[in-house]
C-alpha positions, 0 to 999 in steps of 0.5 A: 936583735931577733931580726939580727940573729934570723938575718945572720942565720941566713947568711950562714945557711947561704954559705954553707949551700955555695960552699957545699957542691960536688968535686967535679972539674972546674971547666965542667961545673956550673956556677952555683952562686945563690944571690941574697937579697939582703934588707936595709938597716934596722932602725936603732929606735924601736918605737919607730917602725912602719906602724908608727905614724911618725916613721914616714916623714912627708918631703913636704913637712918643714916641722914635725912636732910629736904629741905625746905624754901629754905635751907637745916636743918640741913645743915652739918651732920657727917656720917660713911662710908657705911651711907645712907642720906635722903634728904626730899624735902618739900618745896611745889611747889618750885623745888630744888636739891641736887648737890655735889661740886668739888671732890664729886662723879658723882653721887651725884646729885639728880633730881630736886624735890619739894615733895618727898625723895632722898638717897645717900649712901657715900662708901668713907671718906671725906667732900662733900659740896653740893648746890642746883644748882636752888638756889646756897645760899642753901649749905651743907656738909656731913662729912663721917668718917671711 
């Protein structure tokens, strides 16, 4: 809301500068139009900003799972073979990881993170269950279809 008020003040000041001028003959008056660079729309979600690891989603990511509040959200997703899934760790100072269960590829294990992102590209069809090894009650699954 403060940004909107600040932006409004800039626009008003610009209008006053343009509106104030001398009363000279139009034929001899110079163009005094001021061009303002207007910033883009502000996000509606105050939690989504440039410092938020989930603010910018990679164009190659097929699905995003947020890791926060001791949960994977959404807990179950479906993607296609060759798709990349991104896990956004956003649980403040609390560490989590993604650890594949039985039958998952050996490299389906993220580093332990509290605020960052990790991606994994699925190369084979199947259902891959995973947990947070630090909090085993946190569970999720990725179904990979042909």
